[in-house]
N, CA, C, O and the ligand as a Tripos MOL2 file, in Angstrom:
@<TRIPOS>MOLECULE
protein
  293   291    74     0     0
PROTEIN
NO_CHARGES

@<TRIPOS>ATOM
      1 N         111.5000  101.6310  120.3290 N.3       1 MET1
      2 CA        112.1450  100.5010  119.6580 C.3       1 MET1
      3 C         112.8860   99.6430  120.6840 C.2       1 MET1
      4 O         113.5380  100.1600  121.5910 O.2       1 MET1
      5 N         112.7720   98.3300  120.5230 N.am      2 SER2
      6 CA        113.4610   97.4550  121.4640 C.3       2 SER2
      7 C         114.2540   96.3870  120.7240 C.2       2 SER2
      8 O         113.9170   95.9930  119.6080 O.2       2 SER2
      9 N         115.3070   95.9360  121.3730 N.am      3 MET3
     10 CA        116.1230   94.8700  120.8230 C.3       3 MET3
     11 C         115.7070   93.5560  121.4670 C.2       3 MET3
     12 O         115.6260   93.4520  122.6910 O.2       3 MET3
     13 N         115.4490   92.5730  120.6500 N.am      4 VAL4
     14 CA        115.0810   91.2770  121.1970 C.3       4 VAL4
     15 C         116.0890   90.2200  120.7670 C.2       4 VAL4
     16 O         116.7020   90.3190  119.7040 O.2       4 VAL4
     17 N         116.2430   89.2290  121.5960 N.am      5 THR5
     18 CA        117.1510   88.1350  121.3050 C.3       5 THR5
     19 C         116.3460   86.9350  120.8380 C.2       5 THR5
     20 O         115.3950   86.5090  121.4940 O.2       5 THR5
     21 N         116.7390   86.4070  119.7130 N.am      6 ILE6
     22 CA        116.0710   85.2390  119.1510 C.3       6 ILE6
     23 C         117.0520   84.0720  119.1780 C.2       6 ILE6
     24 O         118.1500   84.1590  118.6280 O.2       6 ILE6
     25 N         116.6500   82.9960  119.8140 N.am      7 THR7
     26 CA        117.4980   81.8100  119.8480 C.3       7 THR7
     27 C         117.0690   80.8630  118.7370 C.2       7 THR7
     28 O         115.9140   80.4430  118.6690 O.2       7 THR7
     29 N         118.0080   80.5400  117.8780 N.am      8 CYS8
     30 CA        117.7220   79.6700  116.7470 C.3       8 CYS8
     31 C         117.4040   78.2520  117.2370 C.2       8 CYS8
     32 O         118.1930   77.6630  117.9760 O.2       8 CYS8
     33 N         116.2510   77.7010  116.8280 N.am      9 PRO9
     34 CA        115.8920   76.3450  117.2560 C.3       9 PRO9
     35 C         116.7620   75.2590  116.6190 C.2       9 PRO9
     36 O         116.7910   74.1220  117.0900 O.2       9 PRO9
     37 N         117.4680   75.6160  115.5500 N.am     10 GLN10
     38 CA        118.3080   74.6360  114.8640 C.3      10 GLN10
     39 C         119.7110   74.5360  115.4580 C.2      10 GLN10
     40 O         120.2080   73.4400  115.7180 O.2      10 GLN10
     41 N         120.3440   75.6900  115.6700 N.am     11 CYS11
     42 CA        121.7420   75.6720  116.1100 C.3      11 CYS11
     43 C         121.9430   76.3280  117.4780 C.2      11 CYS11
     44 O         123.0610   76.3710  117.9910 O.2      11 CYS11
     45 N         120.8650   76.8350  118.0610 N.am     12 SER12
     46 CA        120.8860   77.4140  119.4160 C.3      12 SER12
     47 C         121.7060   78.6890  119.5570 C.2      12 SER12
     48 O         122.0080   79.1080  120.6750 O.2      12 SER12
     49 N         122.0670   79.3030  118.4500 N.am     13 VAL13
     50 CA        122.8230   80.5430  118.5330 C.3      13 VAL13
     51 C         121.8420   81.7100  118.7580 C.2      13 VAL13
     52 O         120.7110   81.6860  118.2740 O.2      13 VAL13
     53 N         122.2940   82.7130  119.4920 N.am     14 ASP14
     54 CA        121.4560   83.8780  119.7410 C.3      14 ASP14
     55 C         121.6400   84.9260  118.6550 C.2      14 ASP14
     56 O         122.7620   85.2540  118.2690 O.2      14 ASP14
     57 N         120.5320   85.4370  118.1770 N.am     15 GLY15
     58 CA        120.5760   86.5210  117.2010 C.3      15 GLY15
     59 C         119.8030   87.6980  117.7490 C.2      15 GLY15
     60 O         118.9540   87.5310  118.6250 O.2      15 GLY15
     61 N         120.0830   88.8800  117.2460 N.am     16 LYS16
     62 CA        119.3760   90.0610  117.7240 C.3      16 LYS16
     63 C         118.5740   90.7040  116.6080 C.2      16 LYS16
     64 O         118.9760   90.7010  115.4440 O.2      16 LYS16
     65 N         117.4470   91.2480  116.9850 N.am     17 MET17
     66 CA        116.6140   91.9210  116.0180 C.3      17 MET17
     67 C         115.9880   93.1410  116.6810 C.2      17 MET17
     68 O         115.5680   93.0770  117.8370 O.2      17 MET17
     69 N         115.9250   94.2470  115.9550 N.am     18 SER18
     70 CA        115.2840   95.4360  116.5150 C.3      18 SER18
     71 C         113.8330   95.4760  116.0840 C.2      18 SER18
     72 O         113.5050   95.2100  114.9280 O.2      18 SER18
     73 N         112.9740   95.8100  117.0220 N.am     19 LEU19
     74 CA        111.5440   95.8720  116.7660 C.3      19 LEU19
     75 C         111.0670   97.3110  116.8630 C.2      19 LEU19
     76 O         111.3700   98.0160  117.8250 O.2      19 LEU19
     77 N         110.3100   97.7420  115.8450 N.am     20 LEU20
     78 CA        109.7190   99.0720  115.9050 C.3      20 LEU20
     79 C         108.5340   99.0280  116.8490 C.2      20 LEU20
     80 O         108.2650   99.9460  117.6230 O.2      20 LEU20
     81 N         107.8520   97.9190  116.7390 N.am     21 ASP21
     82 CA        106.6710   97.6520  117.5250 C.3      21 ASP21
     83 C         107.0910   96.5880  118.5370 C.2      21 ASP21
     84 O         108.1830   96.0330  118.4130 O.2      21 ASP21
     85 N         106.2820   96.2970  119.5050 N.am     22 ASN22
     86 CA        106.6250   95.1870  120.3880 C.3      22 ASN22
     87 C         106.0840   93.8690  119.8530 C.2      22 ASN22
     88 O         106.1980   92.8190  120.4870 O.2      22 ASN22
     89 N         105.4920   93.9580  118.6640 N.am     23 ARG23
     90 CA        104.9320   92.7510  118.0600 C.3      23 ARG23
     91 C         105.5580   92.5030  116.7040 C.2      23 ARG23
     92 O         105.9510   93.4370  116.0040 O.2      23 ARG23
     93 N         105.6440   91.2330  116.3410 N.am     24 TYR24
     94 CA        106.1830   90.8880  115.0430 C.3      24 TYR24
     95 C         105.6590   89.5200  114.6540 C.2      24 TYR24
     96 O         105.5700   88.6110  115.4790 O.2      24 TYR24
     97 N         105.3190   89.3930  113.4030 N.am     25 ASN25
     98 CA        104.9010   88.0950  112.8720 C.3      25 ASN25
     99 C         105.4450   88.0630  111.4660 C.2      25 ASN25
    100 O         104.8520   88.6220  110.5430 O.2      25 ASN25
    101 N         106.5660   87.4120  111.3100 N.am     26 GLY26
    102 CA        107.1750   87.4300  109.9890 C.3      26 GLY26
    103 C         108.4470   86.6150  109.9170 C.2      26 GLY26
    104 O         108.7880   85.8680  110.8340 O.2      26 GLY26
    105 N         109.1400   86.7780  108.8010 N.am     27 PRO27
    106 CA        110.3230   85.9550  108.5430 C.3      27 PRO27
    107 C         111.5510   86.4260  109.3240 C.2      27 PRO27
    108 O         111.7250   87.6130  109.6010 O.2      27 PRO27
    109 N         112.3740   85.4730  109.6590 N.am     28 TYR28
    110 CA        113.6540   85.7520  110.3060 C.3      28 TYR28
    111 C         114.6410   84.6970  109.8340 C.2      28 TYR28
    112 O         114.2920   83.5200  109.7400 O.2      28 TYR28
    113 N         115.8700   85.1060  109.5360 N.am     29 ARG29
    114 CA        116.8640   84.1220  109.1210 C.3      29 ARG29
    115 C         118.0290   84.1300  110.0990 C.2      29 ARG29
    116 O         118.5800   85.1780  110.4360 O.2      29 ARG29
    117 N         118.3860   82.9360  110.5400 N.am     30 CYS30
    118 CA        119.5070   82.7970  111.4650 C.3      30 CYS30
    119 C         120.7890   83.2240  110.7750 C.2      30 CYS30
    120 O         121.0770   82.7880  109.6610 O.2      30 CYS30
    121 N         121.5670   84.0890  111.4460 N.am     31 TRP31
    122 CA        122.8030   84.5910  110.8370 C.3      31 TRP31
    123 C         123.8690   83.5090  110.7390 C.2      31 TRP31
    124 O         124.7980   83.6130  109.9370 O.2      31 TRP31
    125 N         123.7300   82.4700  111.5590 N.am     32 LYS32
    126 CA        124.7660   81.4500  111.5820 C.3      32 LYS32
    127 C         124.4930   80.2670  110.6530 C.2      32 LYS32
    128 O         125.3050   79.9510  109.7830 O.2      32 LYS32
    129 N         123.3420   79.6160  110.8460 N.am     33 CYS33
    130 CA        123.0650   78.4320  110.0300 C.3      33 CYS33
    131 C         122.1440   78.7430  108.8490 C.2      33 CYS33
    132 O         121.8610   77.8700  108.0280 O.2      33 CYS33
    133 N         121.6760   80.0030  108.7700 N.am     34 HIS34
    134 CA        120.8410   80.4860  107.6610 C.3      34 HIS34
    135 C         119.4860   79.7830  107.5370 C.2      34 HIS34
    136 O         118.8660   79.8010  106.4740 O.2      34 HIS34
    137 N         119.0380   79.1710  108.6200 N.am     35 THR35
    138 CA        117.7190   78.5530  108.6040 C.3      35 THR35
    139 C         116.6430   79.6360  108.4870 C.2      35 THR35
    140 O         116.6990   80.6630  109.1640 O.2      35 THR35
    141 N         115.6750   79.3860  107.6240 N.am     36 ALA36
    142 CA        114.5470   80.2960  107.4780 C.3      36 ALA36
    143 C         113.5440   79.9920  108.5770 C.2      36 ALA36
    144 O         113.1260   78.8460  108.7420 O.2      36 ALA36
    145 N         113.1610   81.0100  109.3230 N.am     37 LEU37
    146 CA        112.2620   80.8080  110.4520 C.3      37 LEU37
    147 C         111.0570   81.7250  110.3640 C.2      37 LEU37
    148 O         111.1380   82.8410  109.8500 O.2      37 LEU37
    149 N         109.9400   81.2350  110.8760 N.am     38 LEU38
    150 CA        108.7700   82.0820  111.0220 C.3      38 LEU38
    151 C         108.7090   82.4740  112.4920 C.2      38 LEU38
    152 O         108.5550   81.6360  113.3810 O.2      38 LEU38
    153 N         108.8360   83.7620  112.7100 N.am     39 LEU39
    154 CA        108.9530   84.2860  114.0570 C.3      39 LEU39
    155 C         107.6770   85.0260  114.4650 C.2      39 LEU39
    156 O         107.1700   85.8790  113.7350 O.2      39 LEU39
    157 N         107.1850   84.6820  115.6270 N.am     40 VAL40
    158 CA        106.0200   85.3860  116.1760 C.3      40 VAL40
    159 C         106.4060   85.9550  117.5350 C.2      40 VAL40
    160 O         106.8260   85.2280  118.4350 O.2      40 VAL40
    161 N         106.2550   87.2650  117.6650 N.am     41 MET41
    162 CA        106.5820   87.9160  118.9290 C.3      41 MET41
    163 C         105.4440   88.7920  119.3930 C.2      41 MET41
    164 O         104.7260   89.3930  118.5930 O.2      41 MET41
    165 N         105.2950   88.8520  120.6950 N.am     42 ASP42
    166 CA        104.2960   89.7310  121.2920 C.3      42 ASP42
    167 C         104.8990   90.2840  122.5700 C.2      42 ASP42
    168 O         105.5370   89.5620  123.3360 O.2      42 ASP42
    169 N         104.6870   91.5720  122.7900 N.am     43 ASN43
    170 CA        105.2240   92.2100  123.9890 C.3      43 ASN43
    171 C         106.7540   92.0390  124.0730 C.2      43 ASN43
    172 O         107.3160   91.8600  125.1530 O.2      43 ASN43
    173 N         107.4000   92.0990  122.9130 N.am     44 ALA44
    174 CA        108.8540   91.9470  122.7980 C.3      44 ALA44
    175 C         109.3780   90.6100  123.3050 C.2      44 ALA44
    176 O         110.5440   90.4910  123.6810 O.2      44 ALA44
    177 N         108.5060   89.6060  123.3110 N.am     45 GLU45
    178 CA        108.9370   88.2710  123.7010 C.3      45 GLU45
    179 C         108.6040   87.2860  122.5940 C.2      45 GLU45
    180 O         107.5710   87.4010  121.9340 O.2      45 GLU45
    181 N         109.4820   86.3220  122.3980 N.am     46 VAL46
    182 CA        109.2680   85.3280  121.3510 C.3      46 VAL46
    183 C         108.1660   84.3530  121.7720 C.2      46 VAL46
    184 O         108.2720   83.6760  122.7950 O.2      46 VAL46
    185 N         107.1180   84.2990  120.9690 N.am     47 ILE47
    186 CA        106.0120   83.3760  121.2210 C.3      47 ILE47
    187 C         106.3210   82.0440  120.5350 C.2      47 ILE47
    188 O         106.2020   80.9750  121.1340 O.2      47 ILE47
    189 N         106.7200   82.1370  119.2700 N.am     48 SER48
    190 CA        107.1250   80.9320  118.5620 C.3      48 SER48
    191 C         108.1430   81.2610  117.5000 C.2      48 SER48
    192 O         108.1870   82.3740  116.9750 O.2      48 SER48
    193 N         108.9540   80.2800  117.1970 N.am     49 CYS49
    194 CA        110.0290   80.4330  116.2300 C.3      49 CYS49
    195 C         110.1680   79.0700  115.5580 C.2      49 CYS49
    196 O         110.7980   78.1650  116.1060 O.2      49 CYS49
    197 N         109.5880   78.9270  114.3890 N.am     50 THR50
    198 CA        109.5640   77.6230  113.7470 C.3      50 THR50
    199 C         110.2000   77.6510  112.3620 C.2      50 THR50
    200 O         109.9710   78.5810  111.5890 O.2      50 THR50
    201 N         110.9890   76.6460  112.0540 N.am     51 PRO51
    202 CA        111.6190   76.5700  110.7330 C.3      51 PRO51
    203 C         110.5770   76.4690  109.6300 C.2      51 PRO51
    204 O         109.5520   75.8060  109.7930 O.2      51 PRO51
    205 N         110.8410   77.1240  108.5130 N.am     52 MET52
    206 CA        109.9550   77.0070  107.3540 C.3      52 MET52
    207 C         110.7980   76.8270  106.1020 C.2      52 MET52
    208 O         112.0140   77.0150  106.1210 O.2      52 MET52
    209 N         110.1300   76.4580  105.0100 N.am     53 SER53
    210 CA        110.8510   76.2030  103.7670 C.3      53 SER53
    211 C         111.2870   77.5220  103.1250 C.2      53 SER53
    212 O         110.7730   78.5860  103.4710 O.2      53 SER53
    213 N         112.2220   77.4460  102.2040 N.am     54 GLU54
    214 CA        112.6890   78.6340  101.4860 C.3      54 GLU54
    215 C         111.5420   79.3060  100.7400 C.2      54 GLU54
    216 O         111.4760   80.5320  100.6520 O.2      54 GLU54
    217 N         110.6340   78.4770  100.2000 N.am     55 GLU55
    218 CA        109.4720   79.0030   99.4820 C.3      55 GLU55
    219 C         108.6010   79.8540  100.3980 C.2      55 GLU55
    220 O         108.1900   80.9600  100.0480 O.2      55 GLU55
    221 N         108.3320   79.3040  101.5820 N.am     56 GLU56
    222 CA        107.5220   80.0390  102.5510 C.3      56 GLU56
    223 C         108.2240   81.3160  102.9790 C.2      56 GLU56
    224 O         107.5960   82.3630  103.1390 O.2      56 GLU56
    225 N         109.5410   81.2150  103.1630 N.am     57 PHE57
    226 CA        110.3230   82.3810  103.5700 C.3      57 PHE57
    227 C         110.1870   83.5060  102.5490 C.2      57 PHE57
    228 O         109.9620   84.6620  102.9070 O.2      57 PHE57
    229 N         110.3250   83.1540  101.2830 N.am     58 THR58
    230 CA        110.1920   84.1400  100.2050 C.3      58 THR58
    231 C         108.8080   84.7710  100.2240 C.2      58 THR58
    232 O         108.6580   85.9820  100.0640 O.2      58 THR58
    233 N         107.7990   83.9300  100.4220 N.am     59 HIS59
    234 CA        106.4200   84.3970  100.4910 C.3      59 HIS59
    235 C         106.2450   85.3980  101.6490 C.2      59 HIS59
    236 O         105.6270   86.4500  101.4830 O.2      59 HIS59
    237 N         106.7910   85.0570  102.8060 N.am     60 HIS60
    238 CA        106.6580   85.9380  103.9670 C.3      60 HIS60
    239 C         107.4430   87.2380  103.7840 C.2      60 HIS60
    240 O         107.0350   88.2870  104.2820 O.2      60 HIS60
    241 N         108.5640   87.1690  103.0720 N.am     61 MET61
    242 CA        109.3350   88.3810  102.7940 C.3      61 MET61
    243 C         108.5190   89.3240  101.9100 C.2      61 MET61
    244 O         108.5530   90.5420  102.0850 O.2      61 MET61
    245 N         107.7850   88.7400  100.9580 N.am     62 GLU62
    246 CA        106.9340   89.5550  100.0790 C.3      62 GLU62
    247 C         105.8510   90.2540  100.8890 C.2      62 GLU62
    248 O         105.5960   91.4450  100.7090 O.2      62 GLU62
    249 N         105.2160   89.4970  101.7860 N.am     63 LEU63
    250 CA        104.1620   90.0640  102.6310 C.3      63 LEU63
    251 C         104.7130   91.1970  103.4900 C.2      63 LEU63
    252 O         104.0650   92.2280  103.6700 O.2      63 LEU63
    253 N         105.9080   90.9920  104.0130 N.am     64 LYS64
    254 CA        106.5400   91.9850  104.8750 C.3      64 LYS64
    255 C         106.8240   93.2580  104.0780 C.2      64 LYS64
    256 O         106.6060   94.3700  104.5610 O.2      64 LYS64
    257 N         107.3160   93.0770  102.8500 N.am     65 LYS65
    258 CA        107.6110   94.2200  101.9910 C.3      65 LYS65
    259 C         106.3450   95.0380  101.7440 C.2      65 LYS65
    260 O         106.3560   96.2680  101.7950 O.2      65 LYS65
    261 N         105.2460   94.3120  101.4720 N.am     66 GLN66
    262 CA        103.9730   94.9960  101.2450 C.3      66 GLN66
    263 C         103.5240   95.7540  102.4790 C.2      66 GLN66
    264 O         103.0390   96.8820  102.3890 O.2      66 GLN66
    265 N         103.6910   95.1200  103.6340 N.am     67 ARG67
    266 CA        103.2970   95.7580  104.8960 C.3      67 ARG67
    267 C         104.1360   97.0030  105.1480 C.2      67 ARG67
    268 O         103.6100   98.0460  105.5380 O.2      67 ARG67
    269 N         105.4520   96.8880  104.9230 N.am     68 ASP68
    270 CA        106.3430   98.0220  105.1380 C.3      68 ASP68
    271 C         105.9880   99.1800  104.2210 C.2      68 ASP68
    272 O         106.0690  100.3450  104.6090 O.2      68 ASP68
    273 N         105.5930   98.8410  102.9950 N.am     69 ARG69
    274 CA        105.2110   99.8640  102.0350 C.3      69 ARG69
    275 C         103.9430  100.5850  102.5020 C.2      69 ARG69
    276 O         103.8230  101.8060  102.3970 O.2      69 ARG69
    277 N         103.0100   99.7950  103.0190 N.am     70 MET70
    278 CA        101.7620  100.3790  103.5080 C.3      70 MET70
    279 C         101.9870  101.2820  104.7040 C.2      70 MET70
    280 O         101.3300  102.3120  104.8510 O.2      70 MET70
    281 N         102.9220  100.8860  105.5610 N.am     71 ASN71
    282 CA        103.2230  101.6710  106.7620 C.3      71 ASN71
    283 C         103.8220  103.0250  106.4270 C.2      71 ASN71
    284 O         103.6800  103.9860  107.1830 O.2      71 ASN71
    285 N         104.5020  103.0880  105.2730 N.am     72 ARG72
    286 CA        105.1340  104.3420  104.8790 C.3      72 ARG72
    287 C         104.1160  105.3520  104.3730 C.2      72 ARG72
    288 O         104.2880  106.5580  104.5500 O.2      72 ARG72
    289 N         103.0510  104.8530  103.7400 N.am     73 ASP73
    290 CA        102.0520  105.7550  103.1480 C.3      73 ASP73
    291 C         101.1840  106.4570  104.1960 C.2      73 ASP73
    292 O         100.3040  107.2430  103.8430 O.2      73 ASP73
    293 ZN        120.8340   78.8100  113.4760 Zn       74 ZN74
@<TRIPOS>BOND
     1     1     2 1
     2     2     3 1
     3     3     4 2
     4     3     5 am
     5     5     6 1
     6     6     7 1
     7     7     8 2
     8     7     9 am
     9     9    10 1
    10    10    11 1
    11    11    12 2
    12    11    13 am
    13    13    14 1
    14    14    15 1
    15    15    16 2
    16    15    17 am
    17    17    18 1
    18    18    19 1
    19    19    20 2
    20    19    21 am
    21    21    22 1
    22    22    23 1
    23    23    24 2
    24    23    25 am
    25    25    26 1
    26    26    27 1
    27    27    28 2
    28    27    29 am
    29    29    30 1
    30    30    31 1
    31    31    32 2
    32    31    33 am
    33    33    34 1
    34    34    35 1
    35    35    36 2
    36    35    37 am
    37    37    38 1
    38    38    39 1
    39    39    40 2
    40    39    41 am
    41    41    42 1
    42    42    43 1
    43    43    44 2
    44    43    45 am
    45    45    46 1
    46    46    47 1
    47    47    48 2
    48    47    49 am
    49    49    50 1
    50    50    51 1
    51    51    52 2
    52    51    53 am
    53    53    54 1
    54    54    55 1
    55    55    56 2
    56    55    57 am
    57    57    58 1
    58    58    59 1
    59    59    60 2
    60    59    61 am
    61    61    62 1
    62    62    63 1
    63    63    64 2
    64    63    65 am
    65    65    66 1
    66    66    67 1
    67    67    68 2
    68    67    69 am
    69    69    70 1
    70    70    71 1
    71    71    72 2
    72    71    73 am
    73    73    74 1
    74    74    75 1
    75    75    76 2
    76    75    77 am
    77    77    78 1
    78    78    79 1
    79    79    80 2
    80    79    81 am
    81    81    82 1
    82    82    83 1
    83    83    84 2
    84    83    85 am
    85    85    86 1
    86    86    87 1
    87    87    88 2
    88    87    89 am
    89    89    90 1
    90    90    91 1
    91    91    92 2
    92    91    93 am
    93    93    94 1
    94    94    95 1
    95    95    96 2
    96    95    97 am
    97    97    98 1
    98    98    99 1
    99    99   100 2
   100    99   101 am
   101   101   102 1
   102   102   103 1
   103   103   104 2
   104   103   105 am
   105   105   106 1
   106   106   107 1
   107   107   108 2
   108   107   109 am
   109   109   110 1
   110   110   111 1
   111   111   112 2
   112   111   113 am
   113   113   114 1
   114   114   115 1
   115   115   116 2
   116   115   117 am
   117   117   118 1
   118   118   119 1
   119   119   120 2
   120   119   121 am
   121   121   122 1
   122   122   123 1
   123   123   124 2
   124   123   125 am
   125   125   126 1
   126   126   127 1
   127   127   128 2
   128   127   129 am
   129   129   130 1
   130   130   131 1
   131   131   132 2
   132   131   133 am
   133   133   134 1
   134   134   135 1
   135   135   136 2
   136   135   137 am
   137   137   138 1
   138   138   139 1
   139   139   140 2
   140   139   141 am
   141   141   142 1
   142   142   143 1
   143   143   144 2
   144   143   145 am
   145   145   146 1
   146   146   147 1
   147   147   148 2
   148   147   149 am
   149   149   150 1
   150   150   151 1
   151   151   152 2
   152   151   153 am
   153   153   154 1
   154   154   155 1
   155   155   156 2
   156   155   157 am
   157   157   158 1
   158   158   159 1
   159   159   160 2
   160   159   161 am
   161   161   162 1
   162   162   163 1
   163   163   164 2
   164   163   165 am
   165   165   166 1
   166   166   167 1
   167   167   168 2
   168   167   169 am
   169   169   170 1
   170   170   171 1
   171   171   172 2
   172   171   173 am
   173   173   174 1
   174   174   175 1
   175   175   176 2
   176   175   177 am
   177   177   178 1
   178   178   179 1
   179   179   180 2
   180   179   181 am
   181   181   182 1
   182   182   183 1
   183   183   184 2
   184   183   185 am
   185   185   186 1
   186   186   187 1
   187   187   188 2
   188   187   189 am
   189   189   190 1
   190   190   191 1
   191   191   192 2
   192   191   193 am
   193   193   194 1
   194   194   195 1
   195   195   196 2
   196   195   197 am
   197   197   198 1
   198   198   199 1
   199   199   200 2
   200   199   201 am
   201   201   202 1
   202   202   203 1
   203   203   204 2
   204   203   205 am
   205   205   206 1
   206   206   207 1
   207   207   208 2
   208   207   209 am
   209   209   210 1
   210   210   211 1
   211   211   212 2
   212   211   213 am
   213   213   214 1
   214   214   215 1
   215   215   216 2
   216   215   217 am
   217   217   218 1
   218   218   219 1
   219   219   220 2
   220   219   221 am
   221   221   222 1
   222   222   223 1
   223   223   224 2
   224   223   225 am
   225   225   226 1
   226   226   227 1
   227   227   228 2
   228   227   229 am
   229   229   230 1
   230   230   231 1
   231   231   232 2
   232   231   233 am
   233   233   234 1
   234   234   235 1
   235   235   236 2
   236   235   237 am
   237   237   238 1
   238   238   239 1
   239   239   240 2
   240   239   241 am
   241   241   242 1
   242   242   243 1
   243   243   244 2
   244   243   245 am
   245   245   246 1
   246   246   247 1
   247   247   248 2
   248   247   249 am
   249   249   250 1
   250   250   251 1
   251   251   252 2
   252   251   253 am
   253   253   254 1
   254   254   255 1
   255   255   256 2
   256   255   257 am
   257   257   258 1
   258   258   259 1
   259   259   260 2
   260   259   261 am
   261   261   262 1
   262   262   263 1
   263   263   264 2
   264   263   265 am
   265   265   266 1
   266   266   267 1
   267   267   268 2
   268   267   269 am
   269   269   270 1
   270   270   271 1
   271   271   272 2
   272   271   273 am
   273   273   274 1
   274   274   275 1
   275   275   276 2
   276   275   277 am
   277   277   278 1
   278   278   279 1
   279   279   280 2
   280   279   281 am
   281   281   282 1
   282   282   283 1
   283   283   284 2
   284   283   285 am
   285   285   286 1
   286   286   287 1
   287   287   288 2
   288   287   289 am
   289   289   290 1
   290   290   291 1
   291   291   292 2
@<TRIPOS>SUBSTRUCTURE
     1 MET1         2 RESIDUE 1 A MET
     2 SER2         6 RESIDUE 1 A SER
     3 MET3        10 RESIDUE 1 A MET
     4 VAL4        14 RESIDUE 1 A VAL
     5 THR5        18 RESIDUE 1 A THR
     6 ILE6        22 RESIDUE 1 A ILE
     7 THR7        26 RESIDUE 1 A THR
     8 CYS8        30 RESIDUE 1 A CYS
     9 PRO9        34 RESIDUE 1 A PRO
    10 GLN10       38 RESIDUE 1 A GLN
    11 CYS11       42 RESIDUE 1 A CYS
    12 SER12       46 RESIDUE 1 A SER
    13 VAL13       50 RESIDUE 1 A VAL
    14 ASP14       54 RESIDUE 1 A ASP
    15 GLY15       58 RESIDUE 1 A GLY
    16 LYS16       62 RESIDUE 1 A LYS
    17 MET17       66 RESIDUE 1 A MET
    18 SER18       70 RESIDUE 1 A SER
    19 LEU19       74 RESIDUE 1 A LEU
    20 LEU20       78 RESIDUE 1 A LEU
    21 ASP21       82 RESIDUE 1 A ASP
    22 ASN22       86 RESIDUE 1 A ASN
    23 ARG23       90 RESIDUE 1 A ARG
    24 TYR24       94 RESIDUE 1 A TYR
    25 ASN25       98 RESIDUE 1 A ASN
    26 GLY26      102 RESIDUE 1 A GLY
    27 PRO27      106 RESIDUE 1 A PRO
    28 TYR28      110 RESIDUE 1 A TYR
    29 ARG29      114 RESIDUE 1 A ARG
    30 CYS30      118 RESIDUE 1 A CYS
    31 TRP31      122 RESIDUE 1 A TRP
    32 LYS32      126 RESIDUE 1 A LYS
    33 CYS33      130 RESIDUE 1 A CYS
    34 HIS34      134 RESIDUE 1 A HIS
    35 THR35      138 RESIDUE 1 A THR
    36 ALA36      142 RESIDUE 1 A ALA
    37 LEU37      146 RESIDUE 1 A LEU
    38 LEU38      150 RESIDUE 1 A LEU
    39 LEU39      154 RESIDUE 1 A LEU
    40 VAL40      158 RESIDUE 1 A VAL
    41 MET41      162 RESIDUE 1 A MET
    42 ASP42      166 RESIDUE 1 A ASP
    43 ASN43      170 RESIDUE 1 A ASN
    44 ALA44      174 RESIDUE 1 A ALA
    45 GLU45      178 RESIDUE 1 A GLU
    46 VAL46      182 RESIDUE 1 A VAL
    47 ILE47      186 RESIDUE 1 A ILE
    48 SER48      190 RESIDUE 1 A SER
    49 CYS49      194 RESIDUE 1 A CYS
    50 THR50      198 RESIDUE 1 A THR
    51 PRO51      202 RESIDUE 1 A PRO
    52 MET52      206 RESIDUE 1 A MET
    53 SER53      210 RESIDUE 1 A SER
    54 GLU54      214 RESIDUE 1 A GLU
    55 GLU55      218 RESIDUE 1 A GLU
    56 GLU56      222 RESIDUE 1 A GLU
    57 PHE57      226 RESIDUE 1 A PHE
    58 THR58      230 RESIDUE 1 A THR
    59 HIS59      234 RESIDUE 1 A HIS
    60 HIS60      238 RESIDUE 1 A HIS
    61 MET61      242 RESIDUE 1 A MET
    62 GLU62      246 RESIDUE 1 A GLU
    63 LEU63      250 RESIDUE 1 A LEU
    64 LYS64      254 RESIDUE 1 A LYS
    65 LYS65      258 RESIDUE 1 A LYS
    66 GLN66      262 RESIDUE 1 A GLN
    67 ARG67      266 RESIDUE 1 A ARG
    68 ASP68      270 RESIDUE 1 A ASP
    69 ARG69      274 RESIDUE 1 A ARG
    70 MET70      278 RESIDUE 1 A MET
    71 ASN71      282 RESIDUE 1 A ASN
    72 ARG72      286 RESIDUE 1 A ARG
    73 ASP73      290 RESIDUE 1 A ASP
    74 ZN74       293 GROUP 0 **** ****
């Protein structure tokens, strides 16, 4: 598990997230300005971090929940 730093493209504040894998493609919310972001990481490095709508964020949270459920089985 590794800790990665995500810099918010909206307010430039640094946030931290723990990764089980070195890859991630999913939702992230800035702790400071609460912007919904779509985060893509590979090799524990941020590839892209783009703002998305609340609707998209909810959709991605659902996908993540499904993925997490599958990983448990
Ligand atoms: Zn922010």
